[in-house]
MIRO-339417 format. One line per field, with one value per residue (C-alpha): y, x, z. Coordinates in nm, 2 decimals. Layout:
BEGIN
c2 c(Y|...)
c1 c(X|...)
c3 c(Z|...)
//
This chain:
BEGIN
c2 c(7.37|7.14|6.85|6.53|6.28|5.94|5.89|5.80|6.14|6.31|6.12|5.84|5.58|5.30|5.01|4.72|4.58|4.78|5.02|4.81|4.94|4.83|5.02|5.29|5.52|5.33|5.30|5.59|5.87|6.00|6.13|6.10|6.42|6.45|6.19|6.40|6.73|7.02|7.25|7.44|7.07|6.99|7.40|7.34|7.01|7.16|7.39|7.13|7.01|7.36|7.39|7.09|7.14|7.29|7.56|7.56|7.58|7.18|7.01|6.83|6.43|6.31|5.91|5.88|6.23|6.19|6.46|6.69|6.79|6.82|6.91|7.16|7.40|7.33|7.44|7.77|7.87|7.73|7.80|7.46|7.27|6.91|6.62|6.36|5.98|5.82|5.44|5.57|5.70|5.86|5.98|6.18|6.27|6.44|6.64|6.74|6.82|7.01|7.20|7.34|7.43|7.65|7.87|7.91|8.02|8.29|8.14|8.11|7.84|7.61|7.40|7.03|6.78|6.40|6.16|5.79|5.54|5.29|5.42|5.09|5.12|5.48|5.65|5.96|6.17|6.45|6.51|6.61|6.82|6.67|6.35|6.26|6.00|6.06|6.01|5.60|5.53|5.34|5.13|5.01|4.79|4.48|4.31|4.43|4.37|4.62|4.84|4.88|4.90|5.26|5.36|5.26|5.42|5.75|5.75|5.71|6.02|6.25|6.53|6.52|6.62|6.64|6.47|6.21|6.25|5.91|5.95|5.65|5.43|5.27|4.91|4.92|5.17|4.94|4.64|4.84|4.92|4.58|4.50|4.15|4.07|4.01|4.26|4.56|4.88|5.30|5.60|5.89|6.23|6.51|6.89|6.93|6.86|6.53|6.39|6.07|5.78|5.43|5.20|4.81|4.67|4.31|4.20|3.95|3.58|3.71|3.85|4.23|4.26|4.47|4.55|4.82|4.87|5.22|5.37|5.76|5.93|6.25|6.43|6.08|6.00|5.69|5.54|5.22|5.21|4.92|4.88|4.63|4.78|4.64|4.76|4.89|4.96|5.22|5.03|4.86|5.19|5.33|4.95|5.04|5.40|5.25|5.01|5.31|5.48|5.77|5.88|5.96|6.28|6.34|6.16|6.31|6.19|6.44|6.76|6.98|6.88|6.65|6.43|6.09|5.77|5.37|5.49|5.76|5.67|5.78|5.90|6.13|6.02|6.23|6.16|6.30|6.21|6.26|6.46|6.24|6.40|6.12|6.26|6.65|6.48|6.29|6.59|6.79|6.56)
c1 c(-0.42|-0.30|-0.13|-0.17|-0.15|-0.11|-0.51|-0.36|-0.23|-0.55|-0.72|-0.89|-0.93|-0.84|-0.69|-0.61|-0.43|-0.28|-0.44|-0.55|-0.53|-0.68|-0.32|-0.58|-0.34|-0.06|-0.24|-0.41|-0.17|0.02|-0.30|-0.57|-0.60|-0.63|-0.91|-1.10|-1.03|-1.02|-1.32|-1.62|-1.78|-1.59|-1.62|-2.04|-2.02|-1.82|-2.11|-2.38|-2.22|-2.20|-2.54|-2.60|-2.37|-2.61|-2.35|-2.37|-2.00|-1.91|-1.63|-1.69|-1.57|-1.48|-1.45|-1.19|-1.04|-0.83|-0.60|-0.84|-1.09|-1.36|-1.24|-1.03|-1.26|-1.56|-1.29|-1.22|-1.55|-1.77|-1.50|-1.53|-1.33|-1.30|-1.10|-1.05|-0.98|-0.80|-0.64|-0.37|-0.03|-0.02|-0.34|-0.28|0.05|-0.13|-0.33|-0.05|0.07|-0.30|-0.23|0.08|-0.02|-0.30|-0.03|0.19|-0.19|-0.19|-0.49|-0.39|-0.41|-0.74|-0.87|-0.82|-0.62|-0.59|-0.60|-0.42|-0.72|-0.96|-1.30|-1.53|-1.34|-1.27|-1.37|-1.21|-1.38|-1.57|-1.89|-1.95|-2.27|-2.17|-1.99|-1.96|-1.87|-1.85|-1.70|-1.79|-1.58|-1.78|-1.84|-1.46|-1.57|-1.59|-1.88|-2.21|-2.07|-1.76|-1.98|-2.25|-1.95|-1.83|-2.17|-2.23|-1.91|-2.04|-2.31|-2.17|-1.94|-2.28|-2.41|-2.75|-2.93|-2.67|-2.62|-2.45|-2.39|-2.31|-2.23|-2.20|-2.23|-2.57|-2.53|-2.87|-2.63|-2.32|-2.55|-2.70|-2.38|-2.29|-2.59|-2.56|-2.20|-1.93|-1.69|-1.71|-1.49|-1.60|-1.38|-1.47|-1.32|-1.24|-1.21|-0.80|-0.67|-0.56|-0.71|-0.96|-0.99|-1.05|-1.24|-1.20|-1.48|-1.54|-1.81|-1.63|-1.79|-1.84|-2.20|-2.14|-1.80|-1.65|-1.35|-1.25|-0.88|-0.83|-0.61|-0.60|-0.42|-0.31|-0.06|0.05|0.16|-0.12|-0.10|-0.29|-0.47|-0.72|-1.04|-1.22|-1.57|-1.84|-2.23|-2.39|-2.77|-2.95|-3.16|-2.87|-2.73|-3.09|-3.10|-2.71|-2.82|-3.16|-2.95|-2.71|-3.04|-3.03|-3.35|-3.29|-3.38|-3.34|-3.17|-3.01|-2.83|-2.57|-2.42|-2.62|-2.96|-3.10|-3.36|-3.28|-3.36|-3.32|-3.11|-2.90|-2.47|-2.49|-2.71|-2.66|-2.85|-2.86|-2.94|-2.99|-2.93|-3.30|-3.24|-3.35|-3.31|-3.04|-2.83|-2.82|-2.75|-2.46|-2.35|-2.28|-2.08)
c3 c(3.96|3.65|3.71|3.66|3.98|4.12|4.25|4.63|4.63|4.63|4.90|4.66|4.91|4.65|4.76|4.61|4.26|4.01|3.75|3.47|3.11|2.83|2.61|2.44|2.46|2.33|2.02|1.94|2.19|1.91|1.67|1.95|1.92|1.52|1.57|1.79|1.76|2.02|1.74|1.82|1.89|2.16|2.32|2.24|2.45|2.72|2.72|2.74|3.05|3.19|3.11|3.31|3.62|3.95|3.93|4.32|4.36|4.32|4.09|3.78|3.76|3.34|3.36|3.08|3.08|2.81|2.66|2.77|2.51|2.74|3.03|2.95|2.78|3.09|3.29|3.14|2.98|3.33|3.56|3.69|3.90|3.69|3.78|3.52|3.54|3.27|3.30|3.04|3.15|2.77|2.75|3.10|2.94|2.66|2.89|3.08|2.74|2.66|3.02|2.91|2.56|2.74|2.95|2.63|2.45|2.70|2.81|3.20|3.46|3.44|3.75|3.62|3.77|3.56|3.83|3.71|3.76|3.65|3.65|3.71|4.13|4.12|4.47|4.68|4.93|4.73|4.59|4.22|4.07|3.72|3.63|3.25|3.10|2.72|2.37|2.43|2.72|2.87|2.58|2.61|2.96|2.76|3.01|3.19|3.53|3.42|3.28|3.60|3.80|3.66|3.66|4.03|4.08|3.93|4.09|4.45|4.42|4.29|4.53|4.62|4.32|4.07|3.70|3.55|3.15|2.93|2.59|2.38|2.05|1.94|1.95|1.72|1.46|1.49|1.38|1.09|0.96|0.94|0.73|0.87|0.75|1.05|0.89|0.71|0.63|0.56|0.53|0.73|0.52|0.76|0.71|0.72|0.33|0.29|0.59|0.68|0.89|0.71|0.97|0.95|1.16|1.31|1.48|1.74|1.82|2.17|2.25|2.14|2.11|1.81|1.70|1.49|1.33|1.22|0.97|0.99|0.69|0.69|0.38|0.26|0.64|0.80|1.14|1.24|1.57|1.72|1.98|2.14|2.26|2.35|2.15|2.46|2.38|2.55|2.73|2.99|3.04|3.17|3.38|3.45|3.60|3.77|3.97|4.08|4.23|3.90|3.76|3.33|3.29|2.91|2.60|2.25|1.99|2.00|2.16|1.89|2.09|1.78|1.92|1.93|1.69|1.65|1.33|1.55|1.56|1.92|2.22|2.52|2.83|3.15|3.49|3.79|4.15|4.39|4.67|4.96|5.33|5.45|5.16|5.31|5.64|5.51|5.31|5.65|5.83)
//
């Protein structure tokens, strides 16, 4: 199955106000795949996530599926069914195009279902062996209560013994990048000729908020997109997970398995939901 659906079409059980979208897809949809490439590193990410799945036949759930950079290789290479939630219609349109491209390249169908939903309130009737929220999606939620809600919703969907994986930017690294200033800028060259990303970064007066305006350059053409996110610490994510009843398993700095240090730009933390007798009884009904 390769579909993108509204969340009430797959028995999510959600009722209430319309899905809130921060506009990320409108800002970056036209060049998102140029910045976050579907390359060997994305495939490596998918392989590591597959290794953390219990391989018990259960599906995987992604919070912030985007255009399928991780969900598609995870489903294709690991043979998993992946449900991907995103609040952005533009990103889900990109996912649909990616799935069509998979078929066009002769790779056949992959079991990825995109769902228009809000990760702060998402629920459905299923249990997942793996739930993951990567590429700093958690930091797009702008206060601790919202971040806690997302982690709690993810934990609720985990099967007993299942794994939650969170990857986001380290607050410490962002602060160090600014070197005590409120504003800074930096340029990241990309492998393709005449391409790169110029970022103007601003620490806002509100506690731990960070605005980044990006200019993407490629062959003499530039595109602009801005995002607002929350500088999130390792300790905060650990606290969210503990509040949701999860236990930490491991932490690393990247998908190569590099050890995490205070200077690492990103952190990837893996948690598990302990198996309990009560959980077994509930899943049997």
